[in-house]
N, C-alpha and C positions, 0 to 999 in steps of 0.2 A: 314201405309206404304205409301210412295208417290212414283210414277213411271213416268219418263219422257218418252214420246212417240214422236220420230221423224216421220214425214209423217202423223201426226195425223189428218190432214184435207183431206186426201185422202181416197180411197175406202178401202184398207186393214188396214191402220192405224186408220181410223175412226172406223172400225169394232172391232179393238184390244181395242180402247178407250172405246167403250160400253161394251165389255166384262170384262174389268177390273173394271168398275164401278159397274157391276152386283156382282162382287165378294168383294166389299167394299173397293177397293183400291182408294187412292186419286191419281188424274192424273194431269200432267202437259203436255202441247203440246208445242213443238217447232215449230214456224211459222214465216215466213219471214215478214207477215204483219197480223194485227188484222183480223181474220176470220170475215166473214159477220154474221150477227145475225142469230142464228138458226144452224149454221154450226155444232157447237159442243154442246154436252149435257150441261145442267146446272150444275154448280159446277166444270167444268173443267177449271184449270188455263191455261193461254197463256203467254208463254215466246217468246217475239220477238227477233228473232235472225237468224242466216244463219249458215249452217254447214261449211262453209268456213271462217268464222269469229270466231277464237277460243275464243276470249273474250266473245262474246254473248253466245258460247256454255257452257263456264264455268259458266256464270252467271245463265244459265238456269238449271244447275245441282246442284246449291246450295240448301241445303235442300232436296234433292232428295235421295232415297235409291237404285233405280234400274232403269235400261234403256231398253227400246224396240227400237232397231236401225234398222230403215228401211231406205235405200237410194234409191232414184229415179235412173232410168237408164239415166245417163247423162255423159258427157265426163269425169268429174272430180269426178265420183262416188268413186273411191278408195281413193283419198284424202279426200273427205268429211267424208267417213266411218272411216279412221285412225284417223282423228282429233277428232271424237266424241269418238272413243275407247280410244285414248291416254288420253284425258282429264278425262273420266271415271275412268280410271287406276290411273290418278294423284290424283283425288279427293277422291278415295277410295269407289266407288260405290260397293254395295254388289253383284250385279249380272247384267248381260248384256245378253238379248235374242237378237240374230241376225238373220234377215231374209235373208236366202242366197237362193239357187235353187236346185232343184232335179238334181242328177247325176253331180253336178258343176265340178267334177275332170275329167269328161270324155269329157268336151267342152271347153278345154283351149284356142281354137282358137276364141271362142266367146267373144268379148271384155267385156261385163258386166258380164259374167261367170267368166272370168279370174280375174276381179276386186273382185267378192265375194269369190273366192278360196284364194285370198291374205289375204283378211279380216279374213277368217276362219283360216289361218295359224297363224296370229297375235293373235287370240283369245286362241289358243291352246298354243302359247309360253309363254304368260305372265300369271300374277297371278290372274287376275279378274275371278271369277266364271262366267260361261257362258253356254248358251244353244244355239244350232245352229238349225234352222229350215228350211228344204229344200223342199219347196213346188214344186209341179209340175205345168203345165199349169193352169193359173187361168181361171176357168170356167167363171167367170164374164167378163172376155174379150169379150165373145160373146154378151154381152149386147150391145156393141157398134155397132153391125152388122145389126141394125134394117132397116136402108135404103136398104142394099143388099138383105136382107131376105125378107122384105115386098114388095119391089120393083121389080127388075128383077127377084127375086127368086133364088138367088145364095148363096152358103156358101163359102166364098173367102179364108178362112184362110188354107195355105197349110201344113196341119198336117200330110199328107200321109194316108196310108191305113194299116200299121202294127199295130197301136195302141199306143197311148201316155198317160202318167200318167196326170191326171187333178185333181185339187182340188178346192172345193168351198171355197171362202174367209172367209165365216162364220167359217169354219173349222179351217183355219189358225189362225184367231182371238181366237178361244176357246183354242187351244193348246198354243199359246203365252201366254194368260192369265193364264192358268194353270201353265206354267213354271216359271211365275213371282210371283205367289201368293201361290204356294204349294211347299213343300219340296221334294227332291228327283230328281231334274232335272239338277243339276249341272254336267257339262262335257258330257251332252247327246246331240247327234245329231238325230234329228227326220226327218224321210222322209214323207212328207205330201202329201197323194194321195187319190183319189176317190175309190169308190168300184169296179170300173172297168176302163179299158182304152177307150179312145175315138179315133175316126178315122174321116176323112173327109167325106167319104160317109155315115158313120153312123150317124154323127151329121146332115148332109142334111136330111137323112131320119127321123130323130126325128122331126125336124123343119117342114117338110113336113106334118107329121102326126099331129102336134099340131097347125100349122097355118092354116092347110085345104087347102094347095096349093102345087104345085110341087117346090121343092128346088133341085137344082143341085150343086153338089160339082165342083169347078172349077179347080181342080187339083193342082199340085204341079211343075208347071214350075217356078223355083226360080229366073231365069233372069227376066221373066216377071214380077213376083211379087215384086221384088226389084225396078224395074223401076216404077211401079205403086206406091209404097210406097214413092218414091222420089217426087211425086207430091203433097204429105200430109204431109211429115215430113222431116227433115234434111237428107242429104245424109248419114251421118254416122249412124243415127238411122236405116234407110232402110238396111244399109249394115250389122249392127249388128244383127237386126232381121232376116234378110235373113240367115245369118250363123247360126243362132239358129235353124230356121226350117228346113234348109238343114241338119244340125246335127242330128235333130231328125230322119229325113228320112235315113240318111247314117248310124248312129251308134245306133239307137234306143233309146226311151225314155219310155219304158214301165215299169210298176210296178209288183210286185209280190204279192202272196197271203200272204207272211210273212209280207210285209210292210203293206198291207191292215189290217192284223190281229193286227198289232202293234199299228196303229192309232185308230183302233176301241177300243182297251183296254185303250188307253190314253184318248180318248174323252168319253168313256163310253157309246157310242152309235155308230152305223154305219156311216161312213162318208156319206156326201150328195152326190147324184148322179147328173150327168149331165142331165139326164131325168128329175129330179125333178126341176132342175133350168130352163129348157126350158119350163116346165109346167107353173111355176110361171110367167115366163117372158112373154109368149105368152098370158096368161090370162090378164096380166096388159096391153099389147099393144092392145088387142081386146077391152078392157074397155075404 
């Protein structure tokens, strides 16, 4: 069985590649340019192409059985996803596993959520067997906060105080690989969450304990956060993410015991916790 992975050189896609290889699948990665040496495991094929170039996408799918479809949060995310899905349908792939987002139907005013919801609708409307994965907030996002945490000692993500669903990227990858290499997942939508929700003050407290210094939650002033983001990213990106975090705060993004039990059964083990991630990361930083 050969599986094409889009986004396979990134954090989530790369984890999916590794999990597929563990399960004996052949893997081909679609990349815009040849990855640097060591970026991908040995034996992984590389197809050079672009999700906005249908010809290169179709060439990448030749000889492939299934597709893991991951799209970056970009302005043309929907177009990229529908091109890939449309060609998968045309060439007759046996299965598509699509990476969406938790509670996607409750955040239609968030641009990248709206794109993913439209793709979900296409998957359900046409005849290609599919699995939809809906992950919560990526725990590994917080690995990028080293400067803020170890420097001024602040936890800057405006995730609020009510508790939001978060998931370890390694659990996303495991479920993706399961859906692509085992039977019984056709037509399923899986909510991917951790064992408990996370909060801004709670995360700050965990980092405080494991870094051995006081970490303060900077709060959830969304106007201020968006302004700060615009200094580091495109204006549309800052707006998109601001709407996401504000949506978490206004509408809730928490998980249920039923959702945790379902992913636990699917994985065959408890999902990884935020505390475990912080312990691992803090140890690496200290080393």
